[in-house]
C-alpha positions in Angstrom: -88.3 36.8 31.3 -85.5 37.2 28.9 -85.8 40.4 26.9 -86.1 39.9 23.0 -82.9 41.9 22.4 -81.0 39.5 24.6 -82.4 36.6 22.7 -81.4 38.3 19.5 -77.8 38.9 20.7 -77.7 35.2 21.8 -78.9 34.1 18.4 -76.2 36.2 16.7 -73.5 34.6 18.9 -74.8 31.1 18.2 -74.8 31.8 14.4 -71.3 33.2 14.7 -70.1 30.1 16.6 -71.8 27.9 14.0 -70.1 29.7 11.2 -66.7 29.5 13.0 -67.4 25.8 13.6 -68.1 25.2 9.9 -65.0 27.2 9.0 -62.8 25.3 11.4 -64.2 22.0 10.0 -63.4 23.1 6.5 -59.9 24.1 7.6 -59.4 20.8 9.5 -60.7 18.9 6.5 -58.2 20.7 4.3 -55.5 20.1 6.8 -56.1 16.4 6.7 -55.0 16.4 3.0 -51.9 18.5 3.8 -49.8 15.5 4.6 -50.1 14.2 1.0 -50.0 17.6 -0.4 -46.5 17.3 -2.1 -46.5 13.5 -2.3 -47.2 13.6 -6.1 -44.1 15.7 -6.7 -40.7 14.1 -7.4 -37.5 15.3 -5.9 -36.6 17.4 -9.0 -40.0 19.2 -9.4 -39.7 22.7 -11.0 -40.5 25.7 -8.7 -43.6 26.7 -10.7 -45.1 23.3 -10.4 -44.5 23.4 -6.6 -46.0 26.8 -6.2 -49.1 26.0 -8.3 -49.9 23.2 -5.8 -49.2 25.5 -2.9 -51.6 28.1 -4.3 -54.4 25.5 -4.3 -53.6 24.5 -0.8 -53.5 28.0 0.8 -56.9 28.7 -0.9 -58.4 25.8 0.9 -57.7 27.6 4.1 -58.2 31.3 3.2 -60.2 32.9 0.4 -57.9 34.9 -1.9 -59.0 36.9 -4.8 -55.6 36.4 -6.5 -52.1 35.6 -5.3 -48.4 35.5 -6.3 -45.2 33.8 -5.2 -41.9 35.6 -5.4 -38.6 33.6 -5.0 -35.2 34.9 -4.0 -32.4 33.8 -6.4 -29.9 31.1 -5.4 -27.2 33.9 -5.4 -29.4 35.9 -3.0 -29.7 38.8 -5.4 -32.8 38.1 -7.6 -36.4 38.6 -6.5 -38.8 37.4 -9.2 -42.4 36.4 -9.5 -42.4 32.7 -10.4 -46.1 32.0 -10.1 -49.2 34.2 -10.3 -52.9 33.7 -11.1 -52.7 35.9 -14.2 -50.6 38.6 -15.9 -53.1 41.2 -14.8 -52.9 40.2 -11.1 -49.1 40.0 -11.4 -48.8 43.6 -12.7 -51.1 44.9 -10.0 -49.2 43.1 -7.3 -45.8 44.3 -8.5 -47.0 47.9 -8.5 -48.1 47.5 -4.9 -44.9 45.8 -3.9 -42.8 48.7 -5.3 -44.2 50.9 -2.5 -43.9 48.1 0.1 -40.3 47.5 -0.8 -39.5 51.2 -0.5 -41.2 51.6 2.9 -39.4 48.5 4.3 -42.6 46.4 4.7 -41.3 43.6 2.4 -38.0 43.3 4.3 -39.9 43.3 7.6 -42.2 40.5 6.3 -39.3 38.4 5.0 -37.8 38.5 8.5 -41.0 37.0 10.1 -42.5 33.5 9.9 -46.0 34.8 10.3 -48.5 36.7 8.1 -48.3 40.5 7.7 -51.6 42.2 6.8 -51.3 45.4 4.8 -53.8 47.7 3.0 -53.3 48.5 -0.6 -52.9 52.1 -1.9 -56.7 52.2 -2.6 -57.3 51.8 1.1 -59.9 49.2 0.5 -58.0 46.1 -0.7 -56.4 44.0 2.0 -53.2 42.0 1.3 -51.4 39.2 3.2 -47.6 39.0 3.0 -46.0 35.9 4.3 -42.3 34.8 4.1 -41.5 31.2 2.9 -38.7 30.1 5.2 -36.8 27.0 6.2 -34.8 26.8 9.4 -31.7 27.9 7.5 -32.9 30.0 4.6 -35.5 32.5 3.3 -36.8 31.1 0.0 -39.2 33.8 -1.0 -42.5 35.8 -0.3 -46.1 34.9 -0.7 -48.4 37.8 -1.6 -52.2 37.2 -1.5 -55.1 39.6 -2.1 -57.9 38.7 0.5 -61.4 38.2 -0.7 -62.8 39.5 2.7 -61.7 41.5 5.6 -58.8 40.2 7.7 -61.1 40.3 10.7 -63.0 37.3 9.3 -60.0 35.1 9.1 -59.8 32.2 11.6 -56.6 31.8 13.6 -56.5 28.1 12.8 -56.7 28.9 9.1 -53.8 31.4 9.3 -51.8 28.8 11.3 -52.3 26.3 8.6 -51.3 28.8 5.9 -48.0 29.3 7.8 -47.6 25.5 7.9 -48.3 25.1 4.1 -45.9 28.0 3.2 -43.2 26.5 5.4 -43.6 23.1 3.8 -43.5 24.8 0.4 -40.2 26.5 1.3 -38.7 23.1 2.3 -39.9 21.4 -0.9 -38.4 24.2 -2.9 -35.1 24.0 -1.1 -35.0 20.2 -1.5 -35.8 20.5 -5.2 -33.0 23.0 -5.6 -30.6 20.7 -3.8 -31.8 17.8 -5.9 -31.2 19.7 -9.1 -27.8 20.7 -7.8 -26.9 17.1 -6.9 -28.3 15.9 -10.3 -26.1 18.5 -12.0 -23.1 17.5 -10.0 -23.8 13.8 -10.8 -24.0 14.7 -14.5 -20.7 16.6 -14.3 -19.2 13.7 -12.3 -20.4 11.2 -14.9 -18.9 13.4 -17.6 -15.6 13.5 -15.8 -15.6 9.8 -15.1 -16.4 9.1 -18.7 -13.7 11.4 -19.8 -11.2 9.8 -17.4 -12.2 6.3 -18.6 -11.8 7.4 -22.2 -8.5 9.0 -21.2 -7.4 5.9 -19.5 -8.3 3.8 -22.5 -6.6 6.2 -24.7 -3.5 6.1 -22.5 -3.6 2.3 -22.5 -3.9 2.3 -26.3 -1.1 4.8 -26.5 1.1 2.6 -24.2 0.3 -0.4 -26.3 1.1 1.6 -29.4 4.3 2.8 -27.7 5.3 -0.8 -26.9 4.7 -1.9 -30.4 6.6 1.1 -31.7 9.5 0.4 -29.4 9.5 -3.2 -30.4 9.5 -2.3 -34.0 12.2 0.4 -33.5 14.3 -2.1 -31.5 13.9 -4.7 -34.3 14.6 -2.3 -37.1 17.7 -0.8 -35.5 19.1 -4.0 -34.2 18.8 -5.7 -37.6 21.4 -3.4 -39.3 23.4 -3.2 -36.1 23.7 -6.9 -36.2 25.2 -6.7 -39.7 27.6 -3.9 -38.7 28.9 -5.5 -35.5 28.9 -9.0 -37.0 30.9 -8.0 -40.1 33.2 -6.0 -37.9 33.8 -9.0 -35.6 34.5 -11.2 -38.7 36.9 -8.5 -40.0 38.9 -8.5 -36.8 39.5 -12.2 -37.3 41.0 -11.7 -40.8 44.5 -10.6 -41.8 44.6 -6.8 -41.7 47.3 -4.1 -41.3 47.3 -2.1 -38.0 45.5 0.9 -39.5 42.7 -1.3 -40.8 42.4 -3.1 -37.5 42.2 0.1 -35.6 39.5 1.5 -37.9 37.5 -1.8 -37.4 37.9 -1.5 -33.6 36.5 2.0 -33.8 33.6 0.8 -35.9 32.8 -1.9 -33.3 33.2 0.5 -30.4 30.8 3.0 -31.9 28.3 0.3 -32.8 28.3 -1.0 -29.2 27.8 2.5 -27.9 24.7 2.8 -30.1 23.5 -0.6 -29.0 23.9 0.5 -25.3 22.0 3.6 -26.0 19.1 1.6 -27.6 19.0 -0.7 -24.6 18.8 2.3 -22.2 16.1 4.0 -24.2 14.0 0.8 -24.2 14.5 0.4 -20.5 13.5 3.9 -19.5 10.5 3.8 -21.8 9.3 0.5 -20.3 9.8 1.9 -16.8 7.9 5.1 -17.6 5.0 3.2 -19.1 4.7 0.8 -16.1 5.4 -2.2 -18.4 8.7 -3.0 -16.8 8.6 -5.9 -14.3 11.3 -7.2 -12.1 12.1 -10.9 -11.7 12.3 -12.6 -8.3 14.7 -15.5 -8.4 17.2 -16.9 -5.9 20.7 -15.5 -6.2 23.8 -14.9 -4.2 24.6 -11.3 -3.5 28.2 -12.1 -2.7 28.7 -14.1 -6.0 27.0 -11.3 -7.9 29.4 -8.6 -6.6 32.5 -10.8 -6.8 31.7 -11.7 -10.5 31.1 -8.0 -11.2 34.5 -7.1 -9.6 36.2 -9.8 -11.7 34.7 -8.5 -14.9 35.9 -4.9 -14.5 39.2 -5.6 -12.7 41.5 -6.1 -15.7 40.0 -3.3 -17.8 40.1 -0.7 -15.0 43.7 -1.6 -14.2 44.6 -1.2 -17.9 43.5 2.4 -17.5 46.0 2.8 -14.7 43.5 2.9 -11.9 43.3 0.7 -8.7 40.1 -1.3 -8.2 39.4 -2.6 -4.7 36.5 -4.4 -3.2 35.5 -4.0 0.5 32.4 -5.9 1.5 31.2 -7.1 4.9 29.2 -10.3 4.2 28.1 -10.8 7.8 24.3 -10.6 8.1 23.7 -11.2 4.4 21.8 -14.5 3.7 23.5 -16.9 1.3 20.6 -16.7 -1.1 18.2 -13.8 -1.6 15.1 -13.3 -3.8 15.4 -10.5 -6.4 16.4 -9.6 -9.9 20.2 -10.1 -10.0 20.4 -9.0 -13.7 19.0 -5.5 -12.8 21.1 -5.2 -9.6 24.1 -6.0 -11.8 22.9 -3.4 -14.3 22.8 -0.7 -11.5 26.2 -1.6 -10.2 27.7 -1.7 -13.7 26.3 1.7 -14.5 27.9 3.2 -11.4 31.3 1.5 -12.0 31.3 2.6 -15.7 30.6 6.2 -14.6 33.3 6.1 -12.0 35.9 4.9 -14.6 34.7 7.5 -17.1 35.2 10.4 -14.7 38.3 9.2 -12.9 41.7 9.8 -14.6 43.9 8.8 -11.6 43.6 7.2 -8.2 41.2 4.4 -7.4 37.7 3.0 -7.5 36.2 1.2 -4.5 33.2 -1.2 -4.7 31.9 -2.0 -1.2 28.8 -2.8 0.8 27.2 -4.4 3.8 23.9 -5.4 5.5 22.1 -2.4 6.9 19.4 -4.2 8.9 16.1 -6.1 8.8 12.8 -4.4 8.1 9.3 -5.9 7.8 10.5 -9.4 7.0 13.1 -8.3 4.4 16.9 -7.5 4.5 18.1 -4.0 3.8 21.4 -4.2 1.9 23.7 -1.5 0.5 26.6 -1.2 -1.9 28.5 1.8 -2.9 31.0 2.9 -5.7 33.5 5.4 -4.6 36.0 7.1 -6.9 38.7 9.8 -6.8 37.5 11.6 -10.0 36.5 15.1 -10.8 33.6 15.3 -8.3 30.5 17.5 -8.5 29.1 20.6 -6.8 25.5 20.7 -5.4 24.1 22.2 -8.6 25.5 19.4 -10.8 24.2 16.8 -8.3 20.7 18.2 -8.5 20.5 17.4 -12.2 22.1 14.0 -12.1 18.9 11.9 -12.0 16.9 13.9 -14.6 16.2 12.0 -17.8 18.6 12.8 -20.6 20.5 15.1 -18.2 24.1 15.2 -16.9 25.7 17.1 -14.1 27.0 19.9 -16.3 26.5 20.7 -20.0 30.2 20.4 -20.8 30.2 16.7 -19.5 28.4 15.4 -22.6 30.9 17.2 -24.9 33.9 16.0 -22.9 33.0 12.5 -21.8 30.0 11.6 -24.0 26.9 9.7 -22.9 23.2 10.6 -22.5 22.7 10.6 -18.7 20.2 7.7 -18.9 22.3 5.3 -16.9 21.8 7.0 -13.5 18.1 7.6 -14.2 17.6 3.9 -14.9 19.6 2.9 -11.9 17.6 5.0 -9.5 14.3 3.9 -11.0 15.3 0.2 -10.8 16.4 0.7 -7.2 13.1 2.3 -6.3 11.2 -0.5 -7.9 13.1 -2.8 -5.4 12.1 -0.7 -2.5 15.4 1.1 -2.3 17.2 4.2 -3.4 20.3 5.6 -5.0 22.1 8.6 -3.4 25.2 10.5 -4.1 27.9 12.4 -2.0 30.4 14.5 -3.9 32.6 17.5 -3.8 34.5 19.1 -6.7 38.0 17.7 -7.0 37.5 15.1 -4.3 35.6 12.4 -6.1 32.1 10.9 -5.7 30.4 8.1 -3.8 27.1 6.6 -5.1 25.3 4.4 -2.6 22.5 2.0 -3.5 20.1 0.6 -0.9 18.0 -2.5 -1.7 15.2 -4.3 0.2 15.3 -8.0 -0.6 13.8 -11.1 1.0 15.6 -14.3 2.0 15.2 -17.2 -0.5 13.3 -20.3 0.8 15.3 -23.2 2.0 16.2 -25.8 -0.6 16.2 -23.6 -3.7 19.2 -23.4 -6.0 21.1 -20.2 -6.9 20.5 -18.8 -10.4 23.9 -17.6 -11.9 23.7 -15.0 -14.6 25.0 -15.4 -18.1 28.5 -13.9 -18.9 28.6 -10.2 -18.7 27.7 -8.3 -21.9 30.4 -6.2 -23.6 28.1 -3.2 -23.9 29.0 -2.1 -20.3 32.7 -2.4 -20.8 32.9 0.8 -22.9 35.6 2.3 -20.7 37.6 5.3 -21.9 40.9 4.0 -23.4 40.2 0.3 -22.6 39.9 -2.3 -25.3 36.7 -4.3 -25.2 35.8 -8.0 -25.7 38.1 -10.8 -26.7 40.1 -10.7 -29.9 41.7 -13.8 -31.4 44.2 -14.1 -34.1 43.0 -15.3 -37.5 42.9 -19.1 -37.6 42.9 -19.6 -33.8 39.2 -20.7 -33.7 38.0 -24.3 -33.0 38.9 -26.9 -35.6 36.4 -28.2 -38.2 33.6 -30.4 -37.0 31.1 -32.8 -38.6 28.2 -30.9 -36.9 26.0 -29.3 -39.6 23.9 -26.2 -38.8 21.1 -24.7 -40.9 20.7 -20.9 -40.8 17.5 -19.2 -42.1 17.2 -15.4 -42.4 15.6 -13.3 -45.2 18.2 -10.5 -44.6 21.3 -11.3 -46.6 23.7 -9.3 -44.4 22.5 -11.0 -41.2 22.6 -14.3 -42.9 26.2 -13.8 -43.9 27.1 -12.6 -40.4 25.6 -15.6 -38.5 26.8 -18.1 -41.1 30.3 -16.6 -41.0 30.5 -16.6 -37.2 29.3 -20.2 -37.0 31.9 -21.2 -39.6 34.6 -19.4 -37.6 33.6 -21.6 -34.7 34.2 -24.6 -36.9 30.7 -25.7 -37.9 29.5 -26.7 -41.3 26.8 -24.2 -42.2 24.0 -24.2 -44.8 22.4 -20.7 -45.2 19.1 -20.1 -46.9 16.9 -16.9 -47.3 13.4 -18.5 -47.1 11.6 -20.7 -44.6 10.1 -22.8 -47.4 13.6 -23.6 -48.7 14.7 -24.6 -45.1 11.7 -27.0 -44.7 12.6 -28.6 -48.1 16.2 -29.2 -46.9 15.1 -30.5 -43.5 13.0 -33.2 -45.2 16.1 -34.6 -46.9 19.3 -33.7 -45.0 20.2 -34.3 -41.4 21.2 -31.2 -39.4 22.2 -30.8 -35.8 20.5 -27.5 -35.1 18.5 -24.8 -36.9 19.0 -21.1 -36.3 16.0 -19.2 -37.7 15.0 -15.5 -37.8 11.5 -14.8 -36.5 10.3 -12.1 -38.9 10.4 -13.4 -42.4 8.1 -13.2 -45.4 6.2 -16.4 -46.2 7.0 -19.1 -43.7 8.4 -17.1 -40.7 10.3 -18.5 -37.7 7.2 -19.4 -35.7 5.6 -21.2 -38.6 8.8 -23.0 -39.4 9.0 -24.3 -35.8 5.3 -25.4 -35.8 5.7 -27.3 -39.0 9.0 -28.9 -38.0 7.7 -30.0 -34.6 4.4 -31.5 -36.0 4.3 -35.3 -35.7 3.6 -35.6 -39.5 6.8 -33.8 -40.6 8.9 -36.3 -42.6 12.7 -36.6 -42.7 15.7 -37.1 -40.4 15.3 -34.0 -38.2 12.7 -35.1 -35.6 13.2 -33.1 -32.4 16.1 -31.0 -33.8 17.1 -28.1 -31.6 15.6 -24.8 -32.8 17.1 -21.4 -32.0 15.1 -18.2 -32.3 17.4 -15.5 -33.7 15.7 -12.2 -33.6 16.1 -8.4 -33.1 13.1 -8.5 -30.7 15.0 -7.9 -27.5 12.3 -6.4 -25.3 12.0 -7.7 -21.8 10.1 -11.0 -21.8 10.9 -11.9 -25.4 13.4 -14.6 -24.4 10.9 -16.3 -22.2 8.1 -16.0 -24.8 10.1 -17.8 -27.4 11.2 -20.5 -25.1 7.6 -21.0 -24.0 6.7 -21.2 -27.7 8.8 -24.3 -28.0 12.2 -23.0 -29.2 15.2 -24.6 -27.4 17.2 -21.4 -27.3 17.0 -17.7 -27.9 19.7 -15.6 -29.5 19.2 -11.8 -29.7 20.7 -9.5 -32.3 23.3 -8.2 -32.5 24.9 -11.6 -32.2 28.3 -11.7 -30.4 30.8 -14.5 -31.0 31.1 -15.3 -27.3 27.4 -15.7 -26.8 27.1 -17.8 -30.0 30.0 -20.1 -28.9 28.4 -20.7 -25.5 25.0 -21.3 -27.0 26.2 -23.8 -29.6 28.3 -25.7 -27.2 25.3 -26.3 -25.0 23.0 -27.1 -27.9 24.4 -29.3 -30.6 25.1 -33.0 -30.4 28.6 -34.2 -29.6 30.1 -36.9 -31.8 30.6 -39.1 -28.7 26.8 -39.4 -28.2 24.8 -42.4 -29.2 24.0 -42.4 -33.0 20.7 -40.8 -33.8 20.2 -39.4 -30.3 19.5 -35.7 -29.7 21.1 -34.3 -26.5 18.6 -31.5 -26.3 16.0 -34.2 -25.4 18.1 -36.9 -23.7 21.8 -36.9 -23.0 21.9 -40.7 -23.5 25.7 -40.9 -23.6 26.2 -39.2 -20.2 23.5 -41.4 -18.7 25.2 -44.6 -20.0 28.5 -43.3 -18.7 27.0 -42.8 -15.2 25.6 -46.3 -15.3 28.9 -47.8 -16.5 27.5 -48.7 -20.0 24.6 -50.8 -18.6 21.9 -50.2 -21.3 19.3 -52.4 -19.7 19.6 -50.4 -16.4 19.4 -47.2 -18.4 16.2 -48.3 -20.1 14.7 -49.3 -16.8 15.6 -45.9 -15.3 14.1 -44.1 -18.4 10.8 -46.1 -18.2 10.5 -45.5 -14.5 11.0 -41.7 -15.1 8.4 -41.8 -18.0 5.8 -43.3 -15.7 6.7 -40.9 -12.8 6.5 -37.9 -15.2 3.1 -38.9 -16.5 1.8 -39.4 -12.9 3.2 -36.0 -11.8 1.5 -34.3 -14.8 -1.8 -36.0 -13.9 -1.5 -34.9 -10.3 -0.8 -31.3 -11.4 -3.8 -31.3 -13.7 -6.0 -32.5 -10.9 -5.0 -29.6 -8.7 -6.9 -26.3 -8.6 -5.0 -23.7 -10.6 -4.7 -21.5 -7.5 -2.8 -24.2 -5.6 0.5 -23.0 -6.8 2.5 -24.4 -3.9 1.5 -28.0 -4.7 2.1 -27.3 -8.4 5.6 -26.1 -7.5 6.2 -29.2 -5.4 5.4 -31.6 -8.3 7.4 -29.5 -10.7 10.4 -29.7 -8.3 9.9 -33.5 -8.2 9.8 -33.7 -12.0 12.9 -31.6 -12.3 14.9 -33.9 -10.0 13.8 -37.0 -11.9 14.7 -35.4 -15.3 18.1 -34.4 -14.0 18.6 -37.9 -12.8 18.1 -39.4 -16.2 19.8 -36.6 -18.1 16.7 -35.1 -19.7 17.9 -31.4 -19.9 14.9 -29.9 -21.7 12.3 -31.4 -19.3 14.5 -30.4 -16.4 14.7 -26.8 -17.7 11.0 -26.5 -18.2 10.2 -28.1 -14.9 12.5 -25.6 -13.2 10.8 -22.7 -14.9 7.4 -24.0 -13.8 8.7 -24.5 -10.2 10.0 -20.9 -10.0 6.8 -19.5 -11.6 4.6 -21.4 -9.1 6.7 -20.5 -6.0 7.8 -17.0 -6.7 5.8 -15.3 -9.5 2.4 -16.5 -8.4 0.9 -16.0 -11.8 -1.6 -18.7 -12.7 -1.8 -17.7 -16.4 2.0 -17.9 -16.8 2.0 -21.2 -14.9 -0.5 -22.6 -17.3 1.6 -21.6 -20.4 4.7 -23.3 -18.8 2.7 -26.4 -18.0 1.5 -26.7 -21.6 5.2 -26.4 -22.7 6.3 -29.0 -20.2 3.5 -31.4 -21.4 4.7 -31.0 -25.0 8.3 -31.7 -24.0 7.4 -34.8 -22.0 5.3 -36.1 -24.9 8.4 -35.7 -27.2 10.5 -37.4 -24.6 8.1 -40.4 -24.2 8.2 -40.9 -28.0 12.0 -40.6 -28.0 12.4 -43.2 -25.3 10.0 -45.5 -27.1 12.2 -45.6 -30.2 15.5 -46.2 -28.3 
């Protein structure tokens, strides 16, 4: 038989196993909920909120009388109680920890990922210390006061406490990283917002700068126009030698000022990013030969030799680029060479350097035998408003902007400007440009005659000067001039009269419209900025179908001090037939009027700016019936071409250019110069500039011109 004490021992074991089973079941049941333990927390939960949930979870595994969580600061220095059951329990725990820190127990516990059991100073209370760690970082320390003896704790319960505290450490780390990322995002948003505001402010500043520069240009050019115009008129009157010399000096200084204004406007536009290069077909050889011809006589009059040495082999007949700006670069370099060379020669040369990525690399250089420069002077050459040496400005004048603009322009073309020089041995400036070959079939664009403003050579007379009374004879052509500035009105009227035209000058747009209703004129020159009816309003009223009087389709010239890049094209697109910037030079005015006004040999009532009927009849040997058939055929073809263009998608620029080319050819064939000019602009814009908005504006201008032409032909 089994003794009773054995039965009693067995019963005790069974009871113990049952209690352990119940404990394990409770632990496992609590563990089931561990997976969703932190699910209710978002990524940015505060540490106290996380630890409060963790305290509930660890109590589901082990009975604690009270507990506390201590976290190590992000800087690794702080060690603070973030969560505790109560202030009383917190004070008691911190007193105990002071001794445990001193004897190294806390440090030892933080280095282990398992519980450390210690007895409090009263030798009765049992405490559990457990580090909260992630694989890469110790987050803090859990301190719990046990309700019962450590001997009663189940191993599985302790294991799950370790799991919960490890998960707590991970959640705390993630929350810390989340807050850091959120903070960085806020800072990034602030910086992005600041940059956006700065960009908007910069754009607004650039717009304000453009408006300011345009206004300054207008306000300075307006009195300059009076000064230079009156000076030019004075030179064509009877004066003694002293008076003539003083007038020449006045003109010279005025042109220096005009040159400076142009340079300042250019550099400001380049700096603001608002400067755009054109891309038109041109001949590099013709450009350089024309430039050589312009400077040749003036340089030789200074006693210098001027030679040209180019190798044209390997350079295509026509290139795509901005010939006006290439000429500006070369003119700047030649002018500098003449300024700093007192004897010897100046050489303009160049060649093809090679072929790179579908484009031609060309170079040209200007070599002189002048004063030369040392390395220090060369280092300052291309700085804005700087010259090689301080004494240069005093001795030779100038601002130093020319070379800066030249280098910037060359760089915008994918090239460069370099210099080689030695004191007393002269200098050589070399320009490299990267230009594409022009497509087959396009025509060369030749530049207008060179401006006097670059011919400001030391000791060299500028421009052309005619003796009084040597101008063209009187003509029956009558021109109306409108400007609210009395000085400018007198200047332009005086220059036109010197060219032999009858001129009526008025100060107001309203007065001009009244005259245009009653009197036949051959052209109208109007200022743009005027009080009341300004130049744009005058044009719109005059070109409206309802405007009465004998001046239907009269040529209109925009005369303005607005000389920023793009102004000429803007006024032509507005419907003006020509653009004349202030200050007005006699040479430019003569050329413009010759191309604009009607010749006495033309058919009565016909306006050559719309249809050169006289030339057409001459080509057809006076056959008016054949001329009418040709004109009607062109009218039908022009309408069909416009319809085809309007049916095309706006991005099909190649086809738009094709029909514009066809229109231009037809217009030239029947001597319709205004349609031909606008069709040519549309063709170039479609083929080369690839700007749909600009193409649309040109197309509207072309439609308006064709409509006027159709009406004109109908009344022949």
